C-alpha positions in Angstrom: 32.7 -129.2 -39.0 32.4 -126.1 -41.1 31.3 -123.0 -39.2 29.1 -121.7 -41.9 27.7 -122.1 -45.4 30.1 -122.0 -48.3 33.1 -122.5 -46.0 35.4 -124.0 -48.5 34.8 -121.2 -51.1 35.2 -118.5 -48.7 37.8 -119.4 -46.2 40.9 -118.5 -48.2 39.9 -114.9 -48.5 38.8 -114.8 -44.9 42.2 -116.2 -43.7 44.0 -113.5 -45.5 42.0 -110.7 -43.9 42.4 -112.3 -40.4 46.2 -112.4 -41.0 46.2 -108.8 -42.1 44.8 -107.7 -38.7 46.8 -110.2 -36.7 43.7 -112.4 -35.7 44.5 -116.1 -35.5 41.0 -117.5 -36.4 37.3 -116.6 -36.6 37.0 -118.2 -33.1 39.5 -115.7 -31.8 37.6 -112.9 -33.5 34.4 -113.9 -31.7 36.3 -114.1 -28.4 37.6 -110.6 -29.0 34.1 -109.1 -29.4 32.7 -111.2 -26.5 35.5 -109.9 -24.2 33.9 -106.5 -24.7 30.6 -107.9 -23.6 29.0 -107.9 -27.0 27.2 -110.9 -28.5 27.4 -110.0 -32.3 26.0 -113.4 -33.3 23.0 -112.8 -31.1 22.5 -109.3 -32.5 22.5 -110.4 -36.2 20.2 -113.4 -35.4 17.8 -111.1 -33.5 17.4 -108.9 -36.6 16.5 -111.6 -39.1 16.2 -115.0 -37.2 16.3 -117.0 -40.6 19.6 -115.6 -41.6 22.4 -118.0 -42.4 25.5 -118.8 -40.1 27.8 -117.0 -42.5 26.0 -113.7 -41.9 26.7 -114.0 -38.2 30.4 -114.8 -38.6 30.9 -112.1 -41.3 29.8 -109.5 -38.7 32.0 -111.1 -36.0 34.9 -110.7 -38.3 34.0 -107.1 -39.1 33.6 -106.3 -35.3 36.9 -107.8 -34.6 38.6 -105.7 -37.4 37.1 -102.5 -35.8 38.5 -103.5 -32.4 42.0 -104.2 -33.8 41.9 -100.8 -35.5 41.0 -99.2 -32.1 37.9 -97.6 -33.5 35.5 -96.2 -30.8 32.7 -94.5 -32.9 29.9 -96.3 -34.6 30.2 -94.2 -37.7 33.8 -95.6 -38.1 33.0 -99.2 -36.8 30.3 -99.5 -39.5 32.9 -99.1 -42.3 35.1 -101.8 -40.7 32.1 -104.2 -40.6 31.9 -103.7 -44.3 35.5 -105.1 -44.6 34.3 -108.2 -42.7 31.4 -108.6 -44.9 33.4 -108.2 -48.1 35.8 -110.9 -46.9 33.0 -113.3 -47.0 32.0 -112.6 -50.6 32.8 -115.6 -52.8 35.6 -114.9 -55.4 34.4 -114.3 -58.8 30.8 -113.6 -57.7 28.4 -110.8 -58.4 28.7 -109.7 -54.8 32.5 -109.5 -54.9 32.4 -107.6 -58.2 30.1 -105.0 -56.8 31.9 -104.7 -53.5 28.6 -105.2 -51.8 30.1 -105.9 -48.4 32.0 -102.5 -48.5 28.7 -100.9 -49.7 26.7 -102.2 -46.8 29.4 -100.8 -44.4 29.4 -97.4 -46.0 25.5 -97.3 -46.0 25.5 -98.1 -42.3 28.1 -95.4 -41.7 26.0 -92.9 -43.7 22.9 -93.6 -41.5 24.9 -93.0 -38.4 26.2 -89.7 -39.6 24.4 -86.5 -38.6 24.3 -85.4 -42.3 21.7 -88.0 -43.0 18.2 -86.9 -41.6 15.8 -89.4 -43.1 16.2 -92.9 -44.4 13.5 -94.7 -46.4 12.9 -98.3 -47.1 11.2 -98.2 -50.6 9.7 -101.6 -50.4 6.3 -103.4 -50.8 4.7 -103.6 -47.4 4.2 -107.2 -48.1 7.8 -107.7 -47.3 8.6 -108.1 -43.6 12.2 -107.7 -44.4 11.8 -104.0 -44.7 10.1 -104.0 -41.2 13.0 -106.1 -39.8 15.5 -103.6 -41.1 13.5 -100.7 -39.9 13.1 -102.1 -36.4 17.0 -102.7 -36.2 17.5 -99.0 -37.1 14.8 -97.8 -34.8 16.3 -99.6 -31.9 20.0 -98.7 -32.5 20.8 -95.7 -34.7 19.8 -92.9 -32.5 21.9 -94.2 -29.5 25.0 -93.1 -31.6 23.5 -89.8 -33.1 22.8 -86.5 -31.7 19.8 -85.8 -33.8 17.6 -88.8 -34.2 17.5 -90.5 -37.6 14.0 -90.5 -39.1 13.0 -93.9 -40.7 10.1 -94.5 -43.0 8.7 -97.3 -45.0 7.2 -96.2 -48.3 5.4 -98.7 -50.6 2.3 -99.6 -52.5 -1.0 -100.1 -50.7 -2.6 -98.2 -47.9 -4.2 -101.4 -46.4 -0.8 -103.2 -46.5 0.9 -100.2 -44.8 -1.6 -100.3 -42.0 -1.4 -104.0 -41.5 2.4 -104.0 -41.3 2.3 -101.0 -39.0 -0.1 -102.8 -36.6 1.9 -106.0 -36.6 5.1 -104.2 -35.9 4.1 -101.3 -33.8 5.0 -98.6 -36.3 3.1 -95.3 -36.9 0.7 -95.7 -39.9 0.4 -92.4 -42.0 -2.5 -92.4 -44.3 -2.1 -90.0 -47.2 -4.3 -88.6 -50.0 -2.6 -87.5 -53.2 -4.2 -84.7 -55.4 -3.4 -85.7 -59.0 -4.5 -82.3 -60.4 -2.4 -80.1 -58.0 0.3 -82.6 -57.0 -0.3 -81.8 -53.4 -0.1 -84.5 -50.7 -2.4 -84.4 -47.7 -2.0 -86.3 -44.4 -5.4 -87.8 -43.7 -4.5 -89.3 -40.3 -1.8 -90.9 -38.2 -2.0 -94.0 -36.0 0.7 -95.1 -33.7 0.5 -98.8 -32.9 2.9 -98.7 -30.0 4.5 -96.1 -27.6 8.2 -97.2 -27.9 11.0 -96.9 -30.5 9.1 -98.7 -33.0 6.4 -96.0 -33.1 8.9 -93.7 -34.5 9.1 -95.6 -37.7 6.5 -93.9 -40.1 4.9 -96.3 -42.5 3.2 -94.9 -45.7 1.1 -96.7 -48.3 0.9 -95.1 -51.7 -1.5 -95.7 -54.7 1.1 -95.3 -57.2 4.5 -93.9 -58.2 3.6 -90.1 -58.1 2.2 -90.5 -54.6 5.3 -92.4 -53.5 7.6 -89.6 -54.9 5.5 -87.0 -53.0 5.9 -89.0 -49.7 9.6 -88.8 -50.2 9.5 -85.1 -50.7 7.2 -84.7 -47.7 9.7 -86.6 -45.4 12.8 -85.1 -47.0 14.4 -88.5 -47.6 18.1 -88.3 -48.0 19.0 -92.0 -48.4 16.9 -94.9 -49.5 17.1 -98.5 -50.4 14.8 -100.3 -52.8 13.6 -103.7 -52.5 13.0 -106.0 -55.5 10.6 -108.5 -54.0 7.4 -106.8 -54.6 6.3 -104.7 -57.6 9.9 -103.5 -58.5 8.8 -102.3 -61.9 5.6 -100.6 -60.6 6.9 -98.9 -57.6 10.3 -99.1 -55.9 12.7 -98.4 -58.8 10.5 -95.8 -60.6 10.0 -93.9 -57.3 13.7 -93.8 -56.6 14.6 -92.8 -60.1 12.0 -90.1 -60.3 12.7 -88.7 -56.8 16.4 -88.6 -57.7 15.7 -86.6 -60.8 13.7 -84.1 -58.9 16.2 -83.8 -56.1 19.0 -83.0 -58.6 16.7 -80.2 -60.1 16.2 -78.8 -56.6 19.9 -79.1 -55.7 19.2 -81.6 -52.9 21.6 -84.4 -52.1 20.0 -87.9 -52.3 21.9 -91.2 -52.0 19.9 -94.1 -53.6 20.8 -97.7 -53.0 19.4 -100.4 -55.3 19.0 -103.8 -53.5 19.2 -105.7 -56.6 20.1 -108.9 -58.2 16.4 -108.7 -59.3 13.7 -111.2 -58.8 12.4 -112.2 -62.3 9.8 -114.4 -60.8 7.7 -111.4 -59.6 7.4 -110.2 -63.2 5.0 -111.5 -65.9 5.9 -115.1 -67.2 6.4 -113.6 -70.7 9.5 -111.7 -69.2 11.1 -114.9 -67.9 11.5 -116.9 -71.1 15.2 -116.5 -70.9 15.4 -118.1 -67.5 18.1 -116.6 -65.3 18.5 -113.7 -67.7 15.1 -112.5 -66.4 17.1 -111.0 -63.5 18.4 -108.4 -65.8 15.1 -106.3 -65.7 15.3 -105.0 -62.1 19.1 -105.2 -62.2 19.0 -102.7 -65.1 16.4 -100.5 -63.4 18.5 -100.3 -60.4 21.7 -99.3 -62.3 19.7 -96.3 -63.8 19.2 -94.6 -60.5 21.4 -96.0 -57.8 24.6 -94.8 -56.3 25.3 -98.2 -54.8 24.0 -101.5 -56.1 23.6 -104.4 -53.9 23.1 -108.1 -54.9 20.1 -110.3 -54.3 16.9 -110.0 -52.6 15.8 -107.3 -50.1 14.4 -110.2 -47.9 15.3 -113.7 -48.9 18.7 -115.0 -47.4 19.1 -117.9 -49.8 18.8 -115.4 -52.8 21.4 -113.1 -51.4 23.6 -116.1 -50.7 23.2 -117.2 -54.3 24.7 -114.0 -55.4 28.0 -114.8 -53.7 27.2 -112.7 -50.6 25.7 -113.7 -47.2 22.6 -115.6 -46.3 20.6 -112.4 -45.1 18.1 -110.2 -46.8 19.6 -106.8 -47.8 17.0 -104.8 -45.8 17.7 -106.6 -42.6 21.3 -106.4 -43.2 21.0 -102.6 -43.1 19.5 -102.9 -39.6 22.1 -105.4 -38.4 25.0 -103.3 -39.6 23.8 -100.3 -37.7 22.9 -102.4 -34.6 26.3 -104.1 -34.4 28.1 -100.8 -34.9 26.2 -99.1 -32.1 26.5 -102.1 -29.7 30.3 -102.0 -30.0 30.4 -98.4 -29.6 28.3 -98.6 -26.4 30.4 -101.4 -25.0 33.7 -99.6 -25.7 32.3 -96.4 -24.1 31.7 -98.4 -20.9 35.0 -100.2 -20.8 
């Protein structure tokens, strides 16, 4: 019985990578990780329970690669996880062409680096995937950092932001933007828990200008857009505008576009070309991003369709960091 979805189309590449690192099989890779007391399968499922089996096995392969290399620091392990994810990309696919697996590993490594101070999910708050990714980061990243990583959600709708904060235990930050002066005011902050989740600050904006101002207020260094909700009205325009202003200020900003696009969220008139409708958000992402992912920020099947793994890009960010930190912790104790 096949271990995961798309087994026949993936296994040749995976076997080559296993051989490169002297690992006999994926089962042996799992045993290597479990011998260190780490259940990578469980960690990944815990971030996004609806993820596919292939996502879990890809992280298992990445973890085994890190162990074979003798890596002990999460910031290094994360990059090796990217090798495992890349091995699972289907040959000839969008994901393979963009090196999305390597990109995810590099992004996780960046979030574990002390140089990155603030990470933002630029996603519509209607998307629980951003929350899943944020929770994964909040629980894990700071265990491997000296200075805590600040994590924010920044998207359309103040009511939506408060609802998602209350459900997940985040801190809701209500803002008021002065369109005449360009000033952003904090109206109130409400923490809906007392633990790690409360450290995630959740903002709702009325429009792009306020979203950009929120990024400046928090000093966002790295962000990932989501395409699932209002991609042309908020996520990509905020990232692109903020990047332009950061360049004018001489500030470093790394922008990730989570994009194969979702044409079905656009007006029907934009979808006449069928699959070509994906081109709109894909093109927007290319205009601002330093790295472009493939597929939905949230829906596993859509990311799988791009030849990658059955896991939303936003939860995958949380999973990459969580797995890297768990392995570092286990190796520190052994």
